[in-house]
VOPAGU-2260 file (C-alpha; in pm, 1 decimal, decimal comma):
REM VOPAGU-2260
SITE   aa  ch    i         X         Y         Z
SITE  MET   A    0    1209,1   -2816,3     838,0
SITE  LYS   A    1     927,9   -2547,5     884,2
SITE  HIS   A    2     978,8   -2181,1     811,1
SITE  ALA   A    3     782,2   -1865,1     868,2
SITE  PRO   A    4     616,6   -1726,0     563,4
SITE  VAL   A    5     818,8   -1511,2     327,9
SITE  PHE   A    6     647,4   -1181,7     223,3
SITE  THR   A    7     713,7    -984,8     -83,0
SITE  THR   A    8     553,2    -637,9    -139,0
SITE  LEU   A    9     498,4    -456,9    -461,2
SITE  GLY   A   10     346,0     -99,9    -504,3
SITE  CYS   A   11     234,4     167,6    -251,4
SITE  ARG   A   12     295,1     238,2     114,6
SITE  LEU   A   13     -48,3     105,0     190,0
SITE  ASN   A   14      50,1    -219,6      56,3
SITE  THR   A   15     359,9    -222,5     280,2
SITE  TYR   A   16     146,7    -137,5     582,0
SITE  GLU   A   17     -96,3    -418,4     493,4
SITE  THR   A   18     185,7    -661,9     453,8
SITE  GLU   A   19     284,8    -591,8     808,9
SITE  ALA   A   20     -66,4    -655,3     919,2
SITE  MET   A   21     -64,5    -985,1     723,7
SITE  LYS   A   22     252,7   -1095,4     883,1
SITE  GLU   A   23      81,9   -1075,5    1238,6
SITE  LEU   A   24    -243,0   -1244,6    1094,6
SITE  SER   A   25     -38,3   -1530,0     947,1
SITE  ALA   A   26     181,2   -1571,3    1241,7
SITE  ALA   A   27    -125,6   -1588,0    1479,8
SITE  ALA   A   28    -273,5   -1856,7    1240,3
SITE  GLY   A   29      44,6   -2051,5    1249,9
SITE  LEU   A   30     103,9   -2047,0     878,7
SITE  GLU   A   31     430,9   -2206,6     765,0
SITE  ASN   A   32     635,2   -2283,2     454,0
SITE  ALA   A   33     451,8   -2020,2     249,8
SITE  VAL   A   34     549,2   -1733,7      24,9
SITE  VAL   A   35     295,8   -1433,7       4,5
SITE  VAL   A   36     317,1   -1185,1    -276,6
SITE  ASN   A   37     125,4    -854,5    -216,8
SITE  THR   A   38      67,8    -717,7    -565,9
SITE  CYS   A   39       8,5    -379,3    -719,9
SITE  ALA   A   40    -225,7    -303,6   -1027,7
SITE  VAL   A   41    -167,1      66,4   -1080,8
SITE  THR   A   42      -6,6       4,7   -1431,9
SITE  SER   A   43       9,6    -291,1   -1667,9
SITE  GLN   A   44     378,5    -286,2   -1609,0
SITE  ALA   A   45     304,7    -337,9   -1223,2
SITE  VAL   A   46      91,1    -655,7   -1314,8
SITE  ARG   A   47     378,5    -780,6   -1537,6
SITE  LYS   A   48     630,6    -709,0   -1255,3
SITE  ALA   A   49     407,4    -917,5   -1021,9
SITE  ARG   A   50     412,8   -1216,6   -1259,3
SITE  GLN   A   51     795,6   -1191,9   -1284,9
SITE  GLU   A   52     831,3   -1175,6    -915,5
SITE  ILE   A   53     609,0   -1473,0    -864,3
SITE  ARG   A   54     824,0   -1693,2   -1116,8
SITE  LYS   A   55    1134,1   -1571,8    -936,0
SITE  LEU   A   56    1005,8   -1663,0    -593,3
SITE  ARG   A   57     889,8   -2005,1    -704,8
SITE  ARG   A   58    1236,7   -2084,0    -834,6
SITE  ALA   A   59    1377,7   -1957,7    -503,8
SITE  HIS   A   60    1129,3   -2142,3    -283,7
SITE  PRO   A   61    1029,3   -2462,5    -473,4
SITE  ASN   A   62     877,8   -2632,5    -178,6
SITE  ALA   A   63     678,5   -2345,7     -42,9
SITE  ARG   A   64     305,8   -2278,2     -86,5
SITE  LEU   A   65     264,7   -1959,0    -290,3
SITE  VAL   A   66     -12,3   -1719,9    -221,3
SITE  VAL   A   67     -88,0   -1404,9    -429,9
SITE  THR   A   68    -292,3   -1108,9    -288,9
SITE  GLY   A   69    -317,2    -737,4    -337,9
SITE  CYS   A   70    -461,0    -510,4    -601,1
SITE  ALA   A   71    -361,9    -713,4    -905,3
SITE  ALA   A   72    -509,6   -1028,5    -743,1
SITE  GLN   A   73    -819,8    -844,3    -678,7
SITE  THR   A   74    -867,1    -703,0   -1038,4
SITE  GLU   A   75    -718,7    -995,3   -1232,1
SITE  PRO   A   76    -767,6   -1306,1   -1025,0
SITE  GLU   A   77    -779,2   -1528,7   -1333,1
SITE  THR   A   78    -432,5   -1400,5   -1434,8
SITE  PHE   A   79    -294,6   -1549,0   -1121,9
SITE  THR   A   80    -488,2   -1854,8   -1091,7
SITE  ALA   A   81    -379,2   -1955,5   -1432,6
SITE  MET   A   82     -22,2   -1947,5   -1316,3
SITE  PRO   A   83     123,3   -2293,1   -1239,6
SITE  GLU   A   84     353,6   -2134,4    -979,3
SITE  VAL   A   85      55,3   -2018,0    -769,3
SITE  ASP   A   86    -115,9   -2215,5    -502,6
SITE  ALA   A   87    -386,6   -1960,1    -365,8
SITE  VAL   A   88    -518,5   -1624,7    -470,8
SITE  ILE   A   89    -696,4   -1405,2    -210,2
SITE  GLY   A   90    -850,4   -1064,7    -245,7
SITE  ASN   A   91    -786,5    -730,2     -81,1
SITE  SER   A   92   -1064,9    -770,4     181,2
SITE  GLU   A   93    -989,6   -1135,9     250,3
SITE  LYS   A   94    -625,1   -1072,6     306,6
SITE  MET   A   95    -706,1    -854,6     616,1
SITE  GLN   A   96    -931,6   -1119,6     780,5
SITE  PRO   A   97    -794,0   -1362,5    1044,3
SITE  LYS   A   98   -1022,8   -1635,1     906,4
SITE  THR   A   99    -847,8   -1626,1     579,4
SITE  TRP   A  100    -495,9   -1713,0     720,0
SITE  ALA   A  101    -644,6   -1953,0     968,7
SITE  GLY   A  102    -810,1   -2149,2     670,6
SITE  LEU   A  103    -469,2   -2139,5     487,1
SITE  ALA   A  104    -283,6   -2265,9     788,3
SITE  ALA   A  105    -527,5   -2539,2     872,6
SITE  ASN   A  106    -586,8   -2678,9     530,2
SITE  PHE   A  107    -412,7   -2550,4     228,2
SITE  ILE   A  108    -642,3   -2675,5     -45,3
SITE  GLY   A  109    -611,9   -2700,5    -421,8
SITE  LYS   A  110    -574,7   -2381,8    -634,2
SITE  THR   A  111    -937,0   -2384,0    -749,1
SITE  GLU   A  112   -1087,6   -2388,4    -402,6
SITE  ALA   A  113    -829,0   -2158,8    -270,3
SITE  LEU   A  114    -950,8   -1871,0    -493,0
SITE  GLN   A  115   -1085,2   -1611,9    -239,5
SITE  VAL   A  116   -1174,5   -1309,3    -423,4
SITE  ASP   A  117   -1517,3   -1142,7    -340,1
SITE  ASP   A  118   -1672,8    -831,9    -480,3
SITE  ILE   A  119   -1464,0    -554,9    -326,2
SITE  MET   A  120   -1742,7    -298,9    -400,0
SITE  SER   A  121   -1963,5    -475,6    -129,6
SITE  VAL   A  122   -1697,1    -396,8     147,3
SITE  THR   A  123   -1821,1    -106,4     362,9
SITE  GLN   A  124   -1573,6     -95,6     653,4
SITE  THR   A  125   -1200,3     -50,4     690,7
SITE  ALA   A  126   -1062,5    -182,8    1023,3
SITE  GLY   A  127    -778,1      -6,1    1191,6
SITE  HIS   A  128    -511,7    -273,9    1189,4
SITE  LEU   A  129    -316,9    -217,0    1514,4
SITE  ILE   A  130      46,9    -283,2    1410,1
SITE  ASP   A  131     349,5    -142,1    1574,1
SITE  GLY   A  132     469,5      53,9    1257,0
SITE  PHE   A  133     721,8     -66,4    1018,3
SITE  GLY   A  134    1039,0      42,5     834,6
SITE  SER   A  135    1271,6     251,4    1055,5
SITE  ARG   A  136    1217,0     274,9    1430,0
SITE  SER   A  137    1167,6     644,0    1387,1
SITE  ARG   A  138     844,5     666,3    1166,8
SITE  ALA   A  139     528,5     469,6    1177,2
SITE  TYR   A  140     241,5     449,2     914,0
SITE  VAL   A  141    -115,1     442,0    1016,7
SITE  GLN   A  142    -389,8     356,4     770,4
SITE  VAL   A  143    -692,9     577,5     825,2
SITE  GLN   A  144    -873,9     520,2     482,9
SITE  ASN   A  145    -904,4     262,2     215,3
SITE  GLY   A  146   -1076,7     266,5    -135,2
SITE  CYS   A  147   -1187,0     550,9    -359,0
SITE  ASP   A  148   -1519,0     686,6    -475,9
SITE  HIS   A  149   -1377,0     872,3    -772,7
SITE  ARG   A  150   -1354,1     721,0   -1128,0
SITE  CYS   A  151   -1044,1     883,7   -1298,6
SITE  THR   A  152   -1026,5     750,8   -1643,5
SITE  PHE   A  153    -672,1     607,6   -1607,7
SITE  CYS   A  154    -718,6     443,6   -1276,9
SITE  ILE   A  155    -797,3      70,5   -1198,2
SITE  ILE   A  156    -741,7     116,5    -823,3
SITE  PRO   A  157   -1098,0     160,6    -710,3
SITE  TYR   A  158   -1169,3    -183,1    -865,6
SITE  GLY   A  159    -891,6    -320,8    -647,9
SITE  ARG   A  160    -955,7    -142,0    -329,1
SITE  GLY   A  161   -1334,2     -75,2    -349,9
SITE  ASN   A  162   -1516,1     239,3    -246,5
SITE  SER   A  163   -1398,7     475,1      12,6
SITE  ARG   A  164   -1420,1     374,2     373,8
SITE  SER   A  165   -1271,3     524,6     683,0
SITE  VAL   A  166   -1123,0     423,0    1013,6
SITE  PRO   A  167   -1298,3     603,9    1291,4
SITE  ALA   A  168   -1112,4     877,7    1448,7
SITE  GLY   A  169   -1111,9     732,8    1808,2
SITE  VAL   A  170    -935,0     418,6    1667,3
SITE  VAL   A  171    -673,8     630,4    1478,0
SITE  VAL   A  172    -604,6     826,8    1801,0
SITE  ASP   A  173    -562,1     513,9    2010,5
SITE  GLN   A  174    -328,2     365,9    1767,3
SITE  ILE   A  175    -119,5     672,5    1747,4
SITE  ARG   A  176    -100,6     695,2    2122,9
SITE  ARG   A  177      18,0     330,2    2131,4
SITE  LEU   A  178     281,4     410,1    1874,4
SITE  VAL   A  179     407,1     713,4    2061,2
SITE  ASP   A  180     426,3     505,8    2386,4
SITE  LYS   A  181     652,7     267,8    2189,2
SITE  GLY   A  182     896,1     546,1    2106,1
SITE  TYR   A  183     786,6     656,5    1755,4
SITE  HIS   A  184     830,2    1026,4    1705,6
SITE  GLU   A  185     671,6    1053,5    1369,8
SITE  VAL   A  186     336,7     911,3    1234,6
SITE  VAL   A  187     229,0     923,1     870,6
SITE  LEU   A  188    -146,0     917,1     799,2
SITE  THR   A  189    -192,8     704,1     477,7
SITE  GLY   A  190    -478,8     591,1     252,6
SITE  VAL   A  191    -587,3     548,2    -104,7
SITE  ASP   A  192    -785,5     881,0    -125,0
SITE  LEU   A  193    -686,6    1037,4     206,0
SITE  THR   A  194    -889,0    1365,2     168,1
SITE  SER   A  195   -1207,3    1161,6     153,2
SITE  TRP   A  196   -1158,3    1043,7     505,0
SITE  GLY   A  197   -1469,2    1071,3     706,2
SITE  ALA   A  198   -1728,0    1107,0     444,8
SITE  ASP   A  199   -1876,3     764,6     536,6
SITE  LEU   A  200   -1867,2     828,1     920,1
SITE  PRO   A  201   -2141,4     968,7    1135,6
SITE  SER   A  202   -2156,0    1359,8    1097,5
SITE  ALA   A  203   -1912,3    1324,1     805,2
SITE  PRO   A  204   -1590,9    1473,1     963,0
SITE  ARG   A  205   -1307,4    1586,6     733,6
SITE  LEU   A  206    -936,7    1512,8     721,3
SITE  GLY   A  207    -865,7    1841,7     883,7
SITE  ASP   A  208   -1079,6    1745,5    1188,1
SITE  LEU   A  209    -883,5    1419,7    1223,1
SITE  VAL   A  210    -547,1    1594,1    1199,0
SITE  MET   A  211    -651,8    1864,4    1474,9
SITE  ARG   A  212    -791,1    1584,4    1691,8
SITE  ILE   A  213    -479,4    1378,4    1676,2
SITE  LEU   A  214    -260,1    1677,1    1757,4
SITE  ARG   A  215    -488,0    1774,7    2050,7
SITE  LEU   A  216    -533,7    1434,6    2195,7
SITE  VAL   A  217    -174,9    1310,8    2140,0
SITE  PRO   A  218      37,7    1592,0    2276,2
SITE  ASP   A  219     355,0    1389,6    2302,5
SITE  LEU   A  220     358,3    1312,2    1915,4
SITE  ALA   A  221     640,9    1520,6    1787,7
SITE  ARG   A  222     570,8    1497,3    1416,3
SITE  LEU   A  223     252,7    1428,7    1211,9
SITE  ARG   A  224     269,9    1374,2     836,6
SITE  ILE   A  225       2,3    1342,8     572,3
SITE  SER   A  226      70,2    1128,7     265,1
SITE  SER   A  227     -72,4    1195,2     -80,2
SITE  ILE   A  228    -376,9    1428,1     -96,6
SITE  ASP   A  229    -616,9    1568,6    -349,8
SITE  SER   A  230    -578,3    1935,0    -314,9
SITE  ILE   A  231    -925,8    2029,8    -430,7
SITE  GLU   A  232   -1072,4    1834,9    -153,5
SITE  VAL   A  233    -868,8    2013,1     133,1
SITE  ASP   A  234   -1092,4    2136,0     405,4
SITE  ASP   A  235   -1076,3    2460,6     608,9
SITE  ASN   A  236    -955,1    2277,1     924,6
SITE  LEU   A  237    -667,8    2117,5     739,6
SITE  MET   A  238    -561,6    2467,7     616,1
SITE  ARG   A  239    -589,6    2589,6     957,3
SITE  ALA   A  240    -365,7    2314,3    1074,3
SITE  ILE   A  241    -104,6    2390,6     817,7
SITE  ALA   A  242    -108,9    2743,6     936,5
SITE  THR   A  243    -111,7    2701,6    1311,7
SITE  GLU   A  244      34,2    2356,7    1390,7
SITE  PRO   A  245     408,0    2338,5    1385,9
SITE  ARG   A  246     381,4    1944,5    1454,9
SITE  LEU   A  247     228,0    1897,4    1118,2
SITE  MET   A  248     511,2    1862,1     891,0
SITE  PRO   A  249     546,3    2113,0     598,9
SITE  HIS   A  250     548,7    1863,1     330,7
SITE  LEU   A  251     254,6    1769,0     114,0
SITE  HIS   A  252     241,1    1530,1    -170,6
SITE  LEU   A  253     -32,8    1638,7    -428,4
SITE  SER   A  254    -209,7    1426,8    -664,9
SITE  LEU   A  255    -214,0    1664,3    -957,3
SITE  GLN   A  256    -164,8    1427,4   -1256,0
SITE  HIS   A  257    -150,9    1706,3   -1514,9
SITE  GLY   A  258    -127,2    2071,1   -1584,0
SITE  ASP   A  259    -358,7    2116,1   -1874,7
SITE  ASP   A  260    -738,0    2176,5   -1826,4
SITE  LEU   A  261    -854,6    1964,9   -2119,8
SITE  ILE   A  262    -641,7    1672,9   -2031,7
SITE  LEU   A  263    -765,8    1705,3   -1656,4
SITE  LYS   A  264   -1119,2    1699,3   -1795,0
SITE  ARG   A  265   -1041,7    1375,3   -1987,0
SITE  MET   A  266    -887,2    1217,0   -1691,2
SITE  LYS   A  267   -1221,2    1313,4   -1498,8
SITE  ARG   A  268   -1010,9    1488,3   -1234,8
SITE  ARG   A  269   -1205,8    1724,7   -1006,9
SITE  HIS   A  270    -965,1    2033,7   -1033,8
SITE  LEU   A  271    -837,1    2257,0   -1288,0
SITE  ARG   A  272    -487,8    2402,1   -1332,9
SITE  GLU   A  273    -566,9    2715,0   -1154,1
SITE  ASP   A  274    -691,9    2528,5    -854,3
SITE  ALA   A  275    -365,8    2354,9    -816,7
SITE  ILE   A  276    -168,5    2680,4    -836,6
SITE  ARG   A  277    -398,0    2859,1    -611,5
SITE  PHE   A  278    -367,6    2584,8    -339,9
SITE  ALA   A  279       6,2    2573,0    -358,9
SITE  GLN   A  280      38,3    2952,1    -317,4
SITE  GLU   A  281    -219,5    2966,1     -34,2
SITE  ALA   A  282     -42,6    2669,9     141,4
SITE  ARG   A  283     294,4    2817,7     110,6
SITE  LYS   A  284     162,1    3160,0     222,2
SITE  LEU   A  285      32,1    3000,0     550,2
SITE  ARG   A  286     348,5    2795,3     589,2
SITE  PRO   A  287     660,0    2955,9     406,3
SITE  ASP   A  288     872,9    2645,2     459,1
SITE  MET   A  289     616,0    2421,3     292,5
SITE  THR   A  290     750,2    2178,4       6,4
SITE  PHE   A  291     537,0    1983,7    -237,8
SITE  GLY   A  292     568,2    1656,4    -413,1
SITE  ALA   A  293     336,3    1566,5    -691,1
SITE  ASP   A  294     218,7    1292,5    -915,2
SITE  ILE   A  295     223,8    1375,2   -1277,6
SITE  ILE   A  296     131,3    1158,2   -1573,0
SITE  ALA   A  297     334,1    1207,6   -1913,8
SITE  GLY   A  298     169,5    1109,7   -2239,7
SITE  PHE   A  299    -189,9    1071,6   -2137,4
SITE  PRO   A  300    -423,1     993,3   -2422,9
SITE  THR   A  301    -470,1    1281,0   -2670,0
SITE  GLU   A  302    -193,8    1485,5   -2496,7
SITE  THR   A  303     -41,6    1728,3   -2752,4
SITE  GLU   A  304     291,6    1909,3   -2708,0
SITE  THR   A  305      99,3    2216,1   -2592,6
SITE  HIS   A  306     -85,6    2012,1   -2335,3
SITE  PHE   A  307     237,1    1857,5   -2214,2
SITE  GLU   A  308     398,6    2207,0   -2198,6
SITE  ASN   A  309     128,7    2308,7   -1941,6
SITE  SER   A  310     238,5    2025,0   -1724,7
SITE  LEU   A  311     605,5    2112,3   -1753,7
SITE  SER   A  312     528,4    2475,8   -1663,3
SITE  LEU   A  313     313,0    2363,6   -1368,6
SITE  VAL   A  314     624,2    2240,9   -1196,6
SITE  ALA   A  315     759,6    2585,8   -1167,3
SITE  GLU   A  316     428,3    2762,3   -1117,8
SITE  CYS   A  317     334,3    2529,9    -808,7
SITE  ASP   A  318     711,1    2536,6    -705,2
SITE  LEU   A  319     697,1    2143,8    -691,0
SITE  THR   A  320    1005,1    1983,9    -545,6
SITE  TRP   A  321     962,5    1603,2    -542,4
SITE  LEU   A  322     799,4    1463,8    -867,5
SITE  HIS   A  323     668,1    1127,0    -919,9
SITE  VAL   A  324     657,1    1101,8   -1292,0
SITE  PHE   A  325     448,1     827,7   -1451,6
SITE  PRO   A  326     486,3     758,2   -1824,1
SITE  TYR   A  327     124,7     678,1   -1925,3
SITE  SER   A  328      52,6     311,7   -2008,7
SITE  PRO   A  329    -302,4     189,4   -2106,0
SITE  ARG   A  330    -462,4      -6,2   -1830,1
SITE  PRO   A  331    -718,9    -260,9   -1968,5
SITE  GLY   A  332   -1067,3    -198,1   -1824,4
SITE  THR   A  333   -1023,4     177,3   -1799,1
SITE  PRO   A  334   -1180,6     447,0   -2014,5
SITE  ALA   A  335    -830,9     603,9   -2099,8
SITE  ALA   A  336    -720,2     271,8   -2258,9
SITE  ARG   A  337    -987,8     335,6   -2535,1
SITE  MET   A  338    -880,9     689,9   -2612,4
SITE  PRO   A  339    -637,1     772,6   -2900,8
SITE  GLN   A  340    -293,9     702,9   -2762,4
SITE  VAL   A  341      23,6     909,7   -2773,8
SITE  LYS   A  342     324,9     750,0   -2948,3
SITE  GLY   A  343     549,6     548,9   -2703,7
SITE  GLU   A  344     871,2     743,2   -2793,4
SITE  ASP   A  345     690,4    1071,7   -2734,2
SITE  ILE   A  346     577,7     937,8   -2384,3
SITE  LYS   A  347     924,3     850,3   -2309,7
SITE  THR   A  348    1070,8    1193,9   -2406,3
SITE  ARG   A  349     811,9    1385,2   -2214,6
SITE  ALA   A  350     866,8    1180,1   -1904,0
SITE  ALA   A  351    1224,4    1244,6   -1918,0
SITE  ARG   A  352    1175,0    1619,0   -1961,2
SITE  LEU   A  353     942,3    1618,4   -1650,1
SITE  ARG   A  354    1213,4    1434,5   -1448,0
SITE  ALA   A  355    1476,9    1670,9   -1550,0
SITE  ALA   A  356    1244,7    1959,9   -1446,4
SITE  GLY   A  357    1202,1    1782,2   -1122,5
SITE  ALA   A  358    1567,5    1727,4   -1063,5
SITE  ALA   A  359    1641,7    2093,5   -1117,6
SITE  GLN   A  360    1376,5    2167,4    -862,2
SITE  VAL   A  361    1533,2    1933,5    -618,1
SITE  GLU   A  362    1873,4    2102,7    -675,3
SITE  ARG   A  363    1737,2    2441,0    -617,9
SITE  HIS   A  364    1570,5    2333,8    -295,6
SITE  LEU   A  365    1897,2    2153,1    -152,9
SITE  LYS   A  366    2110,2    2470,3    -240,9
SITE  ALA   A  367    1868,2    2684,0     -47,5
SITE  GLN   A  368    1908,6    2488,8     269,1
SITE  ILE   A  369    2290,0    2516,4     300,9
SITE  GLY   A  370    2385,1    2721,9     600,6
SITE  HIS   A  371    2044,5    2673,2     774,0
SITE  GLU   A  372    1965,8    2469,0    1071,8
SITE  HIS   A  373    1718,7    2195,9    1049,4
SITE  SER   A  374    1534,1    1964,9    1289,9
SITE  ILE   A  375    1627,3    1606,0    1166,5
SITE  LEU   A  376    1458,8    1273,7    1251,4
SITE  MET   A  377    1722,9     998,9    1226,8
SITE  GLU   A  378    1619,7     698,8    1028,2
SITE  SER   A  379    1958,9     533,8    1056,7
SITE  PRO   A  380    2286,0     635,3    1246,5
SITE  ILE   A  381    2404,1     832,1     934,4
SITE  MET   A  382    2085,4     935,3     766,5
SITE  GLY   A  383    1768,4    1141,5     873,9
SITE  ARG   A  384    1506,9    1363,6     727,7
SITE  THR   A  385    1420,4    1725,3     767,0
SITE  ARG   A  386    1072,0    1835,0     833,9
SITE  GLN   A  387    1024,6    1881,9     455,9
SITE  PHE   A  388    1116,5    1515,2     422,5
SITE  THR   A  389    1461,1    1594,0     266,0
SITE  GLU   A  390    1723,2    1339,5     324,7
SITE  VAL   A  391    2031,0    1451,9     527,3
SITE  SER   A  392    2353,7    1237,0     559,3
SITE  PHE   A  393    2615,0    1246,6     839,7
SITE  ALA   A  394    2967,3    1150,2     855,3
SITE  ARG   A  395    2938,6    1051,9    1222,5
SITE  ASP   A  396    2687,0     821,8    1393,9
SITE  GLN   A  397    2384,5     994,1    1534,2
SITE  PRO   A  398    2116,5     853,6    1782,3
SITE  GLU   A  399    1885,3     645,3    1557,3
SITE  GLY   A  400    1508,2     717,9    1604,1
SITE  GLN   A  401    1579,9    1051,1    1770,6
SITE  ILE   A  402    1520,1    1419,8    1652,1
SITE  ILE   A  403    1832,9    1626,5    1641,0
SITE  THR   A  404    1915,4    1977,0    1531,3
SITE  ALA   A  405    2196,8    2018,5    1303,1
SITE  ARG   A  406    2342,5    2276,9    1047,1
SITE  ILE   A  407    2341,0    2199,0     675,0
SITE  LEU   A  408    2690,1    2216,0     541,1
SITE  ASP   A  409    2656,4    2094,2     180,4
SITE  GLN   A  410    2474,0    1883,0     -63,8
SITE  ASN   A  411    2552,8    1545,1    -223,9
SITE  GLY   A  412    2333,3    1432,6    -504,4
SITE  THR   A  413    1972,3    1434,5    -385,1
SITE  GLN   A  414    2095,3    1450,0     -11,1
SITE  LEU   A  415    2187,3    1734,5     229,6
SITE  VAL   A  416    2505,6    1692,6     431,9
SITE  ALA   A  417    2521,4    1792,2     787,1
């Protein structure tokens, strides 16, 4: 019996988006009886998890043809071609090309010949893959950028994604119009290094230009969100949108990584501690209801207790609410892997302290919402999110996919109760 391919996604939202595009490409090609694993390479643990997932999927689907793609396949193709469970390995550029899936469907050849991983640095364009959104029927994600021109010392992602390249504004606007016409009330702009959008396009527009253009040309879009940004690269138009455009949601996820200037320098980040604090203060001054998420790495090589304390205090100084804490792990092939490493037990302890600080900030944020009315986009009949991306639970069913107004009565764990 023939079956449609089974897809498994590891890693970021961009991978999830691209998996949806691959589903359409593979369906158009007629690929059957296959398992496709879209891998992540952000840490050594992510690669290890990919190998574990592949072995598990092979046991669950012994007669299927197993295809591995994604960032780990791009950066370590030999790791996966060496696995007896794997039938084909395709790179990040190849996975988005119809001819790749047509070839797999027409003639699933042996493992060595099925290795399709070219030089990602030679890729100069990112297509706007027109999918109908994914996840809940309330929110759609639109890829507007891929790759990264920066070379942070801890990060392998540029070698998995290539250099920065942008989807033209007109293509983005057309896709968002299409999604709104299909009933989506919220769109999230996503990419690897979102604030670099436009640098490779004619006249080098900025992310703020794209945001303002979307809001002007798609008046029926109720909510626009921006995924993770590099605050030092935020342009004047984006700040203007934060100040003047209520349809741009008051929630920004910041790629901060650390709170100490020396560690930031060793990471090859482009901002200093004061830059992060100044941006957070300015954004909140323009939009008092703004909330921030942030990525912070605990235990980066050479980090002392004093360096770490600067990260810990940054949580309060920037008034961060939603923390993504990453215990540092050396990634082979990156400069940081060759630096003096912090003891594993110290990394674990520091990550726990950061998470505790984040949990306290969440608690503080939730308590401050009790008694207030919020505009809530329902992701399921009993759960929605506020404009600040806070989860709200309901005892009674609400209209899924719609925006409702409700008063916050209480909190329960990391959710509000309405």
